[in-house]
C-alpha positions as CSV (number, residue, x, y, z in Angstrom):
1,M,8.2,9.3,2.2
2,R,6.9,11.1,5.3
3,I,3.3,10.4,6.5
4,G,1.5,12.4,9.2
5,V,-1.3,11.1,11.3
6,Y,-3.5,13.5,13.3
7,S,-4.5,11.4,16.3
8,P,-7.8,11.1,18.0
9,N,-8.1,13.3,21.1
10,W,-9.1,10.7,23.7
11,I,-7.1,7.9,25.2
12,G,-9.5,5.2,24.2
13,D,-9.8,6.4,20.6
14,S,-6.0,6.7,20.4
15,V,-5.7,3.1,21.4
16,I,-8.3,2.1,18.8
17,A,-6.2,4.0,16.2
18,I,-3.2,1.7,16.7
19,P,-4.3,-0.9,14.1
20,F,-4.6,1.9,11.6
21,I,-1.0,3.1,12.3
22,Q,0.4,-0.5,12.2
23,S,-1.4,-1.2,8.9
24,L,-0.1,2.1,7.4
25,K,3.4,1.0,8.3
26,D,2.8,-2.4,6.8
27,Q,1.7,-0.8,3.5
28,E,4.6,1.7,3.5
29,P,7.4,0.1,5.5
30,D,10.0,2.6,4.3
31,A,7.9,5.7,5.2
32,E,8.5,7.8,8.3
33,I,5.3,7.8,10.4
34,V,4.7,10.9,12.4
35,I,1.9,11.2,15.0
36,I,0.5,14.6,15.8
37,C,-1.5,14.4,19.0
38,K,-2.6,16.1,22.2
39,D,0.0,15.7,24.9
40,W,-2.2,13.6,27.2
41,V,-2.5,10.8,24.7
42,A,1.1,10.7,23.5
43,G,2.0,7.9,25.9
44,V,-0.2,5.5,24.0
45,Y,2.1,5.7,21.0
46,D,5.5,5.7,22.9
47,N,7.8,2.8,21.9
48,H,5.5,1.5,19.2
49,P,7.6,0.1,16.3
50,A,5.3,1.6,13.7
51,V,5.8,5.1,15.0
52,D,8.9,7.0,14.1
53,K,8.1,10.4,15.7
54,I,5.5,11.9,18.0
55,I,4.7,15.6,18.0
56,P,2.5,16.4,21.0
57,F,0.6,19.7,21.6
58,S,-1.0,21.0,24.7
59,K,-4.7,21.9,25.1
60,I,-3.7,25.6,25.1
61,Q,-1.7,25.2,21.9
62,L,-4.8,23.7,20.2
63,T,-7.2,26.4,21.5
64,G,-8.1,29.4,19.4
65,L,-7.8,30.1,15.7
66,I,-4.5,31.9,15.9
67,N,-2.9,28.9,17.7
68,I,-4.4,26.4,15.2
69,I,-3.0,28.5,12.3
70,R,0.4,28.6,14.0
71,I,0.5,24.8,14.5
72,G,-0.5,24.2,10.9
73,L,2.2,26.5,9.6
74,D,4.8,25.1,11.9
75,L,4.1,21.6,10.5
76,K,5.1,22.8,7.0
77,E,8.7,22.2,8.0
78,Y,8.0,18.4,8.1
79,D,7.1,18.4,4.4
80,F,4.5,15.7,4.7
81,D,3.8,13.7,1.5
82,I,0.6,12.3,3.0
83,F,-1.4,13.5,6.0
84,Y,-4.4,11.6,7.6
85,T,-6.8,13.0,10.1
86,L,-8.5,10.4,12.3
87,T,-10.7,13.0,13.9
88,D,-13.9,14.4,12.3
89,S,-13.2,17.9,13.4
90,F,-12.9,21.0,11.2
91,R,-9.8,22.1,13.2
92,S,-7.8,19.0,12.2
93,A,-8.6,19.4,8.5
94,L,-7.5,23.1,8.7
95,I,-4.2,22.1,10.2
96,L,-3.7,19.5,7.5
97,W,-4.3,22.1,4.8
98,L,-2.0,24.7,6.5
99,S,0.8,22.1,6.7
100,N,0.8,22.0,2.9
101,A,0.9,18.2,2.8
102,Q,0.7,17.0,-0.8
103,R,-2.2,14.5,0.0
104,R,-4.6,15.1,2.8
105,Y,-7.1,12.3,3.7
106,G,-10.1,12.5,6.0
107,Y,-13.8,11.9,6.3
108,S,-16.4,14.3,4.8
109,T,-17.6,15.8,8.1
110,Q,-18.1,19.3,9.5
111,M,-18.0,21.0,6.1
112,R,-14.2,20.5,5.9
113,S,-13.9,18.8,2.5
114,M,-12.3,22.0,1.0
115,F,-9.2,21.4,3.1
116,L,-8.7,17.8,2.0
117,T,-7.4,16.4,-1.3
118,D,-8.9,13.0,-0.7
119,V,-12.3,13.0,0.9
120,V,-13.7,9.7,2.1
121,P,-17.5,9.5,2.5
122,I,-18.5,8.5,6.0
123,S,-20.7,5.4,6.4
124,N,-24.0,5.4,8.3
125,K,-23.5,1.8,9.2
126,I,-22.5,0.8,12.8
127,I,-18.9,-0.3,12.6
128,H,-16.1,-0.4,15.1
129,R,-14.1,2.7,15.2
130,S,-10.9,0.8,14.4
131,K,-12.5,-0.3,11.2
132,K,-13.6,3.3,10.5
133,Y,-9.9,4.4,10.7
134,L,-8.7,1.4,8.6
135,N,-11.2,2.3,5.9
136,L,-9.2,5.5,5.3
137,I,-6.5,3.4,3.8
138,Q,-8.8,0.7,2.5
139,S,-7.3,-1.9,4.8
140,D,-9.4,-5.0,5.5
141,S,-6.6,-6.8,7.3
142,K,-8.0,-9.4,9.7
143,N,-4.9,-9.6,11.9
144,L,-4.8,-5.9,12.8
145,D,-8.1,-5.7,14.7
146,V,-6.4,-5.8,18.1
147,P,-4.3,-2.9,19.2
148,I,-1.0,-3.6,20.9
149,I,0.8,-1.2,23.3
150,H,4.5,-1.9,23.6
151,L,6.5,-1.5,26.8
152,T,10.2,-1.6,27.2
153,N,12.0,-4.0,29.5
154,S,13.0,-1.0,31.7
155,E,9.4,0.1,32.0
156,N,8.4,-3.4,33.1
157,T,11.2,-3.5,35.6
158,W,10.2,-0.1,36.9
159,A,6.6,-1.2,37.3
160,E,7.5,-4.2,39.3
161,K,9.7,-2.2,41.7
162,E,7.0,0.5,42.0
163,M,4.4,-2.1,42.9
164,E,6.7,-3.2,45.7
165,K,6.9,0.4,47.0
166,L,3.2,0.6,46.9
167,G,3.0,-2.6,49.0
168,L,1.0,-4.4,46.5
169,S,1.4,-7.8,44.8
170,K,-0.4,-8.4,41.5
171,P,-3.4,-6.2,42.4
172,V,-6.6,-6.1,40.4
173,A,-6.7,-2.9,38.4
174,L,-9.9,-0.8,38.9
175,F,-11.0,1.8,36.4
176,P,-14.4,2.7,37.9
177,F,-14.5,6.3,36.6
178,S,-15.3,7.9,33.3
179,V,-15.5,11.4,32.0
180,A,-19.3,10.9,31.9
181,N,-20.9,10.3,35.4
182,N,-23.4,7.9,33.9
183,R,-20.6,5.6,32.8
184,T,-19.0,5.6,36.2
185,I,-19.4,2.4,38.3
186,P,-21.3,3.4,41.6
187,N,-19.2,2.8,44.8
188,K,-21.9,0.7,46.4
189,V,-21.9,-1.6,43.4
190,L,-18.1,-1.8,43.3
191,I,-17.9,-2.7,47.0
192,N,-20.3,-5.6,46.5
193,W,-17.9,-6.9,43.8
194,I,-14.7,-6.7,45.8
195,R,-15.6,-7.3,49.4
196,K,-14.5,-10.5,51.1
197,S,-11.8,-10.8,48.5
198,N,-8.2,-11.8,49.1
199,N,-7.0,-9.6,46.2
200,D,-5.2,-6.3,46.4
201,Y,-6.9,-3.5,44.4
202,L,-5.4,-0.5,42.7
203,V,-7.6,2.4,41.6
204,F,-6.5,4.3,38.5
205,G,-7.7,7.6,37.3
206,S,-6.8,11.2,36.3
207,E,-6.3,14.2,38.5
208,N,-10.0,14.9,38.1
209,D,-10.7,11.6,39.8
210,I,-8.6,12.2,42.9
211,E,-11.6,13.1,45.1
212,R,-13.7,10.3,43.8
213,G,-10.8,7.8,44.4
214,E,-10.5,9.1,48.0
215,R,-14.3,8.6,48.6
216,L,-14.1,5.1,47.3
217,I,-11.2,4.2,49.6
218,N,-13.0,5.7,52.6
219,V,-16.0,3.4,52.1
220,C,-13.9,0.3,51.4
221,G,-13.0,-0.6,55.0
222,G,-11.4,-4.0,55.4
223,I,-10.4,-4.2,51.7
224,S,-6.8,-3.9,50.6
225,I,-7.2,-1.0,48.2
226,R,-5.2,2.0,47.2
227,S,-5.9,4.9,44.8
228,I,-3.2,6.4,42.6
229,C,-5.5,8.7,40.7
230,G,-3.5,11.6,39.3
231,E,-0.2,10.4,40.8
232,Y,1.5,9.1,37.7
233,P,1.8,10.3,34.1
234,L,0.1,8.2,31.5
235,R,3.1,6.1,30.4
236,E,3.9,5.1,34.0
237,S,0.3,4.3,34.6
238,I,0.3,2.1,31.6
239,A,3.4,0.2,33.0
240,L,1.6,-0.2,36.4
241,I,-1.5,-1.5,34.7
242,S,0.6,-4.1,32.9
243,A,1.8,-5.4,36.3
244,C,-1.8,-6.1,37.6
245,K,-3.7,-9.4,37.8
246,Y,-6.7,-8.3,35.7
247,A,-8.8,-5.2,35.2
248,L,-12.4,-4.2,35.9
249,A,-13.2,-1.2,33.7
250,A,-16.0,1.3,33.2
251,D,-16.5,2.5,29.6
252,S,-13.2,4.6,29.7
253,G,-9.9,4.9,28.0
254,L,-8.0,2.9,30.6
255,G,-10.1,-0.2,29.7
256,H,-8.8,0.1,26.2
257,I,-5.2,0.4,27.5
258,S,-5.4,-2.8,29.6
259,A,-7.0,-4.7,26.7
260,A,-4.2,-3.5,24.4
261,L,-1.6,-4.7,27.0
262,G,-3.1,-8.2,26.9
263,L,-4.3,-7.9,30.5
264,P,-7.5,-9.8,31.2
265,T,-10.1,-7.1,31.1
266,I,-13.8,-7.0,31.9
267,S,-15.4,-3.8,30.5
268,F,-18.8,-2.7,31.7
269,F,-20.9,-1.0,29.0
270,G,-24.0,1.0,29.7
271,I,-24.2,4.2,27.6
272,G,-21.5,3.3,25.2
273,I,-22.2,1.3,22.0
274,D,-19.9,-1.7,22.3
275,A,-20.1,-2.5,18.6
276,E,-18.5,0.9,17.9
277,T,-16.2,1.6,20.8
278,A,-15.6,-1.6,22.9
279,P,-12.0,-2.4,23.9
280,A,-10.5,-5.0,21.6
281,G,-8.2,-7.7,23.0
282,E,-7.7,-11.4,23.1
283,N,-8.3,-11.4,26.9
284,T,-11.2,-9.0,26.9
285,T,-14.9,-9.5,27.6
286,I,-17.8,-7.1,27.7
287,I,-20.7,-7.0,30.2
288,K,-23.5,-4.8,29.1
289,H,-25.7,-3.2,31.7
290,C,-28.5,-0.6,31.9
291,S,-27.4,3.0,32.4
292,P,-28.4,4.9,34.4
293,C,-29.5,2.2,36.9
294,M,-33.1,2.7,37.9
295,G,-33.0,0.4,40.8
296,D,-36.4,-0.9,42.0
297,L,-38.0,1.3,39.3
298,C,-36.4,-0.6,36.5
299,K,-38.7,-2.0,33.9
300,D,-36.1,-2.9,31.3
301,H,-35.5,-6.6,31.2
302,D,-33.4,-6.8,28.1
303,E,-31.9,-10.3,27.9
304,N,-28.7,-8.8,26.3
305,R,-28.0,-6.6,29.4
306,S,-27.4,-7.3,33.0
307,C,-28.5,-5.3,36.0
308,I,-25.4,-3.6,37.3
309,Q,-26.7,-4.0,40.8
310,E,-26.9,-7.8,40.4
311,I,-23.4,-8.5,38.9
312,S,-21.6,-10.4,41.6
313,R,-18.0,-11.1,42.3
314,S,-18.5,-14.7,41.3
315,D,-19.9,-13.5,38.0
316,I,-16.7,-11.5,37.5
317,E,-14.5,-14.4,38.5
318,V,-16.3,-16.6,36.0
319,A,-15.6,-14.0,33.3
320,V,-12.0,-13.7,34.3
321,N,-11.5,-17.4,34.2
322,R,-13.1,-17.6,30.8
323,I,-10.8,-15.0,29.2
324,T,-7.6,-16.2,31.0
325,N,-8.1,-19.9,30.0
326,Q,-8.7,-19.4,26.3
């Protein structure tokens, strides 16, 4: 049996999809599991024991009706017995239909049910996205809630040597940036957290974050900090994250990666709904904050949220100690 899985398009959601893929393999251990994904998330699935093949497509390949039709028809050669889409898009359902897979599973969104053989009604309840994916295969497994990213020994060895080249020893990973500006940790807040620290800090981000990373470095005088935004492909970045001491993460995909690596991770949630999209990991904790920060004009005194301006380095160290000493 050959099973296709159309992956989510974002790094964080792709990490969240790992329990679904593992559960699928557990249910069908003899099946070949093929992941169809955008090329920028393919590194999430590399070397995972439940994944037999990864078929990545670029953004250009997935843009425009003609390209979408071409991809769907090209996938016919894989002769999928079952094909799942983990996105809610019309495009993904069309690709499943064009692939001529015998069974095509997905949620009833965006008027796409005509392209699916097995339509699952979407729930209005707030559930974590990992559970949403698992519901497609009616899995209620309790031991698959936490995604795991697998690295090879050679990748771990490379990361250790690369850290030496960078002149860093077990740095703290910083993921302060997000695709949404109102999820990005302000520089002045971040400096308050890391100043007077003996740790090294390593800033991760995409090519789009290069300038923001440089600005952060420029205002961090006297702090051992380096930015590698846009310098490494995703898989190498994942290996470098694994070689860090712990991670401070905005609501972004990299926070999901560090959590799935088992790295102690503190995720700061403002706009995001943590009950739906928070990183899952045994060494992960969430600190909720207001967003956007209103400063002295703030009138929101929600006891379940902290003021991001008032979260101190000692608060973070307490959280790190809590999750590393479990």
